[in-house]
N, C-alpha and C positions, 0 to 999 in steps of 0.2 A: 338443558344446555345442549346444542347441537355440537358434534364432535369436530366438525370440520368448518373452517373460516370460509366466508363468502370468497369466490374467486375473483380477482380484479376487473374491472369493468372493460379495461382496454385490451384484455386478452383475445388474440386471434381465436375464431371459433373452432377451428382444429386443434389448437393447443387446448382450448377450454375442454373439449370433448375427450382428448386425451387424459388430462388432468382427473377429469370426473370417473373415466374407466378404472384409474389407478385406484382411486378412492373406493370405487366398488370392490375391487379384488381385495382390498386390504380389510374394508369391512366383512366381505363373504367369509374370509380365513379367520376372523374373530382375533387376530393379532393385533397386537399394540405397536405403535411407531417404533418403540425400544425393541421389540421382538423382531420387528423386520430389520431393522438395522442390525442386530446381532446375527441374524440367520444369512443376510445378503452380503455382509462385509463393509456396506457402505455407512457413515455416520448418520446419529438420529436427526442432527440439524440439516443434514443434506436432504434426507427423505422428507423433512418437513417442508424444505423450499420446493421438492418436486411435487408434493401433494398439495401445495398452497399455490401452486403456477406461478411462484417466483423464479423458478430456475427449470429448464428443460431435463429432465433425468437422462445419463448416458446411455447408450445401448448395453453396456455391461450391466446395469442396475436394471434393466427391463427383463434381461434374461435371467438374472438371479431372482428378481420378484416371481416372474413366471414357475420357475422351479420351487420355490417356497411355497406358492400358492395352490401349485398342482394345475396351472394353467397353460394350455398349448400356446407355446411362444410364437408361431407364424402369425398369427391374426394380431398379436401385440405389436411384434416388431413392423407390421404393417401400418398399423395406426402411428407408432413411432416417428417411422419416416415421412409420414405426412406431416406430423406435427413439426418435425425438425425442419421439412422446408418453410413452413409457415413461420417459424421462428425466425429463420434466416432472413426471410424477406421483411419481416418487422424491423430487425436489426438494420438492414440496409435503409429502409426508410427513415429510421431515427438517425443513421450517419449522414443521409444526404439534408436532412432538416438542419442538423447541426452546422453542416458545411455552409449551408445557404445564409445561416445568421452570422457566421464568422465573416463570410464575403461581405455582407451588407455593413458589418462594424468595420471593417476594413476600408471599405469605399468611403464611408463617412469620415473617418480618421483622416484619410489622405485628401478629401475636400476639406477639410478645416485647415491642414497643413499648406495646403494650395493657395488659401486666401491670405495668409500671414505674410509671405515674401512681398506681397505686392506693397503693403503699407511701408515695409522697411526700406525697400528699394526707393520710395517716394522721399522719405526722409534723409537717405543718404545723399540726395541730389540738393539738399538745401544749401543755399548760398553761403559763404564765409562771410563772418563778422568784420567790421573794421579793426577789431583787436587782433585779428590773426595777422593782417599786414604789418600793424605797428609790432607785434612780436617777431615777425620776420626780420623787420628792419633792425631790431635790438639785437639779433642773434639768438634770442632764445635762451639766453644765458642766466637771466635773473629770476628769482622768484615771484617778483611781480607780473611776470607774463603767465603764470600757472595759478588761476583763479579757481580751480575745482574741475569737477567733472563736466561741467555746462560750459566751460571754456569763457574765454573773454568775451565772446560775443553773445554770451547767456543763451545758447541755444544747445538743449540736451541731447546727447547722442541717442539713437534709438535702442541699442544693445549696449551691455557693460563692456569697459574696456577689456581688450583680449591681450593675452601675454605677447611680447613681440618675440620675433626670432632673435637667436643670439647673434651678437655682434662683437667686434673687437674692442679691447678698452678705449672707453671715451677719451678723448683729448681734452686737455684744460681748458674752461670756458675762457672766452676772450676777456680781456680786463673791463670791457663795456658793460658787465653784470651789474644787477641792482646793488649787490654788496660789494663787488670788487675783490672777492675771495674766492680764487679758482679752485682751491682744494678744500673748500668747505662742502658740507652736506648740502647746502641750498643750490650748489654751482652745477650740480648734475640733473636739475630737473629737466633740462632740454633732452636728456637722455632716457626719461622715464617710459612709462607704457603708453602716455598720451601723446609723446613726441613734442615738437616745438609747439608753443602756445596753448598747450592742453588739448590739442585736437587729436582724435583717434587717428593712428596711421592708417593711410590708404594702401590697397593692392597695387599690385602691378599694373592691371585694367583701368586704374583710376577710380574704382568704386569703392565702397566701403568695406573694412576689413570683415564685417559680418555678413557677407553674402552667403547666399545658399550653398554654393560649392565649398566655400571654406568651413561652413559648419559641418557638411558631410565628411570632409576631410578630416576634421578634428575628432569626430564621432568615430570614425573608422581607425584612427590611429588609437584613440582610447580604448575601443573593443578590442584592437589587436594587444595592447599592452596588457589589459585585464586578462585575455586569454592566456597570455605567455605566463603571467604570474600564477594563473589558477592551475595551468600544467605543471609548473616548477613545484607548487605546493602539494599537487597529487602525487609527483613522483617522490618527492622528499618523505611524504607520509607513507607511500608504499615501502620504501625503503626501510624506515624505522620500524614498521610493522613487520616485515620480513626478519630484521634483525631481532625485534622482541620474540617473535614465534620460536626462532631457534634457540634463543637463550633459555626460554621456558621449557621446550623440548629437553635440551641439556639438563636442567634442574630437576625435571620430573623423572628422568631415567633411574637415577640412585634411590629415589624416596617413594620406593613401590611399598603400599601399605596394603592391608586386609580388604580395606573400602573399595579396591580397584574392581572387583566383581560387580558392584553397584553401579560404577561408572560406565560400565560396557553395557549397560541397560539401554535399549531404545527410547527415543523421546517420546514422554508421556507416560513411561512404565515406571511406576512408584515402589515396586516391592518385588522380591524374588524369594523362591522357597519358604522357610519358616517364617519370613516377614509378613508373608501373604496370608498366613492362617487366621482366619476370623475377620478379614476385611472384605469389602465390597469389590468385586471383579471390575465392574464398570469404573468406579472411582479410582481404582489402581491402575487402569489403562490396560488391563488383562484380557478384556472382551474383543469384540469386532474382530478384524483380520487376524489377531494373534491367536485365536481360539479356534478349535475344531469339535465337533462331537464325536466322541469315542464310543459310546454304546447308546441304545435307544429301546424303550419300551413302550406300549399303550396299553391304557386301562378303559376301555370303552373308546370313548373320543379323545381322552386326555393322553397327552404324551409326556413321557419324563424323559431326560437325557442327562448324560454325563459329558460336561464340556471341560476341555483339558487345555491349557496355555504352556507350551513348552518353554516360552521366554520366561515367564514367572514361575514354572515349576509348581503349578497348583491347578486344582480341579475344583469344580462346583456342580451342582445339580439345578436343573431348570425344568419347569412344569409349565405347559402351555395347553390353550384351550380347555382351561380348567374353571372351576367355579368357587366364588368365595367360601372360604372355610377348609378348601383342600391345603394340604401340607405336603412338603418334599424335605427330603433329607440325603445328605452325602457323607458317606463314610470313606476315610482314606485308609491307607495300608498300615499306618504306625498306630500307636496308642497316645493317650493323652487327651487333655480335654479339647484340644485344637483339630484332632483327627475326626470330628463328628460335627457337622453344622445342619441347620434346619432353617426352613424358609415357610411362609405361609401366603396363599393367595388372598387379597384383601378385596378392591374394588375392581382390578383389571381382571383379564382372563389369563395372567401368567405372572410367574414370581420365580426367583431364583435365590440360592442360598449362598452365605458367605463362602469364601475358599478354604480348602484343606490343603496341606504341602504335600504333595507326591511327586516322585521321580518320573513316572509315566502315567498315562490316563487310563490304562488298564486294572491299575491298583485301586481305582475308586469305584464305589457303587452308589447308586441313587435309588431311593425307594420313595413311593407316593402313599398317601393315605387319603382317599376321598372323603368328603362329608358324608357320602351315601354310605360309608364304610367299607367300600372295596380298597383293595391294597395290591400293590405290585412293585417288582424291582426290576432295574435293568441286569442283564447277565453278563 
C-alpha cells in the first residue's frame, strides 16, 4: 500500500512539484509524519495537508523541515516562493469565477423583478365597477357596500390590501347606513383598510397603493426597524454579559481551591507533574511546541532523545531512525514505579515512551537497546 495519496488533478504544476519535493525529503529522512510534527512544532494534521497538496505550507514550516532533514534551505525556499505565487494565481482565478457567477445570478433576479411591475400596473388601471358609484352615493356607511376583497364590482385587486396610514378618529356614520346604527361595529366599514366600497386606497399620484416605489419604501422602513431592534438586542446582551462576568469574578475570588493550578494550564494540556506519569505525551497535549530536546545520543544511525515539557513538568524518551524490535527507556530523578517508562518500536521507524514526572529535563536519562544488541544512553 503506497504511503502517500495521489495529489489532486487540479493542482498547479509548480505546487505539485513542490509538494512532491517535500514528500521526497520526508521519505529520505525516514521520519513519520508524527515525528516531523514533533520536531518542527507544526501539528500532524497540518503536515498531512501540506504533503497531500490541500494547503500550501508556510515559510516557517519549510525552514523547520529543512533543519530536521539536514537539507540546505536556500533551494527549498526558492521552490516555495514559486509555489506560493502559483497558489495565489489559482486563488485569484477561483475568486473571479465565483464573482462572475454571483453577477449572473443577480442580473437574472433583477430581470425577473423587472417583468412583474408591468403586470401589476396594468391591473391598477382597471375601470371601476358600477358598485363603486353606488357605494359612493350611499356614503359607504353600511355593510352592504363592503362585499369582500374583490369589491362590489367583482374585480380582485392585484396585491393584498395594505395597512392604511394613521388617521384621526372616524366620525359617526351618517344615518343613511344599511342598519342605521352609527355606533355599531358595522358602521366603521367605510374606515377600514379597503376604504369606501371595499376598493383599496389609492396613493397621492392616483395610482394603486402597491406601486414599486411604495413597496421599496415599505421594505426600507422594515429593514430600518429590524436593524434598530437587532442593535438594541446586541447592546442588551453585551450589558448582561458584562454584568454576569463581573459577578462571576467576585464569586471566584474567595473560593480559591487546590485545583486552581490545573485551571492555569494552556488549552489542550490535560495534566501536570505527577498526574502525567505513565501517560502518553501526545494525548495529554505535552508535545509539539510545548516540548524541547534536552539531551541526545546516537547508536549507529539510531537517535535517542530526552524530551521535556516545562508546562507539563514531565519528560519522555524518543527513538528515531530505528528498526522494529528496538526499545527505549526513560528514567526520572525520583523513585517509584512511575519514575521509569519503556517504549518499543513496532512498524514505524520511531517510538516514544510514556512520561515521567520531573522538575527539569536534566533530571531524566534515556537509554536504548537495539535489536542487534547495541546499547547506548544520553548523558
